[in-house]
LUMPA-64555 format. One record per residue (C-alpha): x, y, z negated; residue number from 1. Coordinates in steps of 0.5 Angstrom, whole numbers, always signed. Example, Ala and Ser with C-alpha at 12.3 -4.5 7.8 and 13.67 -1.06 7.14 Angstrom:
# LUMPA-64555
ATOM     xx     yy     zz  seq
ATOM    +25     -9    -16    1
ATOM    +27     -2    -14    2
END
This chain:
# LUMPA-64555
ATOM     xx     yy     zz  seq
ATOM   +199   +180   -161    1
ATOM   +197   +185   -166    2
ATOM   +196   +192   -163    3
ATOM   +198   +195   -169    4
ATOM   +206   +195   -170    5
ATOM   +204   +195   -178    6
ATOM   +198   +193   -181    7
ATOM   +199   +196   -189    8
ATOM   +192   +194   -194    9
ATOM   +192   +199   -198   10
ATOM   +188   +202   -204   11
ATOM   +190   +209   -203   12
ATOM   +189   +209   -195   13
ATOM   +192   +216   -192   14
ATOM   +188   +222   -190   15
ATOM   +192   +223   -183   16
ATOM   +192   +217   -177   17
ATOM   +197   +213   -174   18
ATOM   +196   +210   -168   19
ATOM   +202   +205   -170   20
ATOM   +198   +204   -177   21
ATOM   +193   +200   -178   22
ATOM   +191   +201   -185   23
ATOM   +186   +197   -189   24
ATOM   +182   +201   -194   25
ATOM   +181   +196   -200   26
ATOM   +180   +201   -206   27
ATOM   +172   +198   -206   28
ATOM   +175   +193   -211   29
ATOM   +178   +198   -216   30
ATOM   +171   +202   -216   31
ATOM   +167   +195   -217   32
ATOM   +172   +194   -223   33
ATOM   +172   +200   -225   34
ATOM   +164   +200   -226   35
ATOM   +165   +193   -229   36
ATOM   +168   +195   -235   37
ATOM   +171   +201   -236   38
ATOM   +174   +199   -244   39
ATOM   +177   +193   -241   40
ATOM   +180   +197   -235   41
ATOM   +184   +201   -240   42
ATOM   +185   +195   -243   43
ATOM   +190   +193   -237   44
ATOM   +194   +200   -236   45
ATOM   +201   +198   -236   46
ATOM   +202   +204   -242   47
ATOM   +197   +200   -246   48
ATOM   +200   +193   -245   49
ATOM   +207   +194   -246   50
ATOM   +210   +192   -253   51
ATOM   +203   +189   -254   52
ATOM   +205   +182   -255   53
ATOM   +198   +178   -253   54
ATOM   +196   +181   -247   55
ATOM   +200   +180   -242   56
ATOM   +201   +172   -244   57
ATOM   +193   +172   -244   58
ATOM   +190   +168   -239   59
ATOM   +185   +173   -238   60
ATOM   +190   +177   -235   61
ATOM   +193   +172   -231   62
ATOM   +186   +171   -228   63
ATOM   +185   +178   -227   64
ATOM   +191   +179   -223   65
ATOM   +189   +172   -219   66
ATOM   +182   +175   -218   67
ATOM   +184   +181   -215   68
ATOM   +188   +178   -210   69
ATOM   +182   +173   -209   70
ATOM   +179   +180   -208   71
ATOM   +182   +183   -203   72
ATOM   +182   +176   -199   73
ATOM   +175   +176   -199   74
ATOM   +174   +183   -196   75
ATOM   +171   +182   -188   76
ATOM   +176   +186   -186   77
ATOM   +182   +182   -189   78
ATOM   +178   +175   -187   79
ATOM   +178   +178   -180   80
ATOM   +185   +179   -180   81
ATOM   +187   +172   -183   82
ATOM   +183   +168   -178   83
ATOM   +184   +171   -171   84
ATOM   +189   +167   -168   85
ATOM   +192   +172   -164   86
ATOM   +195   +176   -169   87
ATOM   +203   +175   -169   88
ATOM   +207   +179   -174   89
ATOM   +214   +179   -174   90
ATOM   +215   +179   -181   91
ATOM   +210   +179   -188   92
ATOM   +211   +184   -194   93
ATOM   +207   +183   -200   94
ATOM   +208   +186   -206   95
ATOM   +208   +181   -212   96
ATOM   +203   +182   -218   97
ATOM   +204   +176   -222   98
ATOM   +200   +171   -218   99
ATOM   +204   +168   -212  100
ATOM   +199   +164   -209  101
ATOM   +199   +170   -204  102
ATOM   +205   +167   -201  103
ATOM   +201   +163   -196  104
ATOM   +199   +169   -192  105
ATOM   +206   +169   -188  106
ATOM   +206   +161   -186  107
ATOM   +198   +164   -183  108
ATOM   +203   +168   -177  109
ATOM   +209   +163   -177  110
ATOM   +213   +169   -180  111
ATOM   +218   +170   -186  112
ATOM   +216   +173   -192  113
ATOM   +218   +179   -196  114
ATOM   +217   +180   -203  115
ATOM   +217   +186   -207  116
ATOM   +217   +188   -214  117
ATOM   +215   +195   -215  118
ATOM   +217   +194   -223  119
ATOM   +224   +193   -226  120
ATOM   +227   +186   -224  121
ATOM   +224   +181   -229  122
ATOM   +224   +174   -231  123
ATOM   +218   +173   -227  124
ATOM   +220   +176   -220  125
ATOM   +227   +173   -221  126
ATOM   +226   +167   -221  127
ATOM   +223   +166   -214  128
ATOM   +230   +169   -211  129
ATOM   +233   +163   -216  130
ATOM   +232   +162   -223  131
ATOM   +229   +165   -229  132
ATOM   +235   +169   -232  133
ATOM   +237   +167   -239  134
ATOM   +233   +172   -244  135
ATOM   +238   +174   -248  136
ATOM   +241   +179   -243  137
ATOM   +234   +180   -239  138
ATOM   +228   +183   -243  139
ATOM   +221   +181   -241  140
ATOM   +216   +187   -237  141
ATOM   +213   +188   -243  142
ATOM   +218   +188   -248  143
ATOM   +220   +195   -252  144
ATOM   +227   +191   -253  145
ATOM   +233   +194   -250  146
ATOM   +239   +191   -249  147
ATOM   +244   +189   -252  148
ATOM   +239   +185   -256  149
ATOM   +239   +181   -263  150
ATOM   +238   +175   -265  151
ATOM   +232   +175   -267  152
ATOM   +230   +180   -261  153
ATOM   +233   +174   -256  154
ATOM   +229   +169   -260  155
ATOM   +223   +174   -259  156
ATOM   +224   +174   -251  157
ATOM   +226   +166   -251  158
ATOM   +219   +166   -254  159
ATOM   +215   +170   -250  160
ATOM   +218   +167   -243  161
ATOM   +216   +160   -246  162
ATOM   +210   +162   -247  163
ATOM   +208   +165   -241  164
ATOM   +210   +160   -237  165
ATOM   +207   +155   -241  166
ATOM   +200   +159   -240  167
ATOM   +202   +159   -233  168
ATOM   +202   +152   -232  169
ATOM   +196   +151   -236  170
ATOM   +192   +155   -231  171
ATOM   +194   +151   -225  172
ATOM   +192   +145   -228  173
END
């Protein structure tokens, strides 16, 4: 059993320590990403993506999110945590960020998974719970449209949903 009631994987470690908390600092990933290409990093700031139709639908964006998750899972301390058969948890709580493959962590510990989304509820998050909501009433995270939608806006929301769904399916192939 884990010696810590809570294990927190973070890019923003706390300054103070707590005996009940084990923090795994993965901030080096952000440092490496910033060092690779500051121009690309600026492109992926949320304020630069909203209303820009293409960036959130691109294979590069989805690959970047996958790559960030992959780098976290390759950190030595994370590998050690996931490989230790003595580790046991009551629940795994993960932030959903445009990738579902990290959901496989909960079965490693034979415990329930709780997803949370730090963004507003949008179709990609909601489909994890049930099914994609009707795009006539639910706008995409990167959309500048706000309900009530015109016919053209509903059409564009549907197109965005279909296009991104196709890109996700293609990228899994």
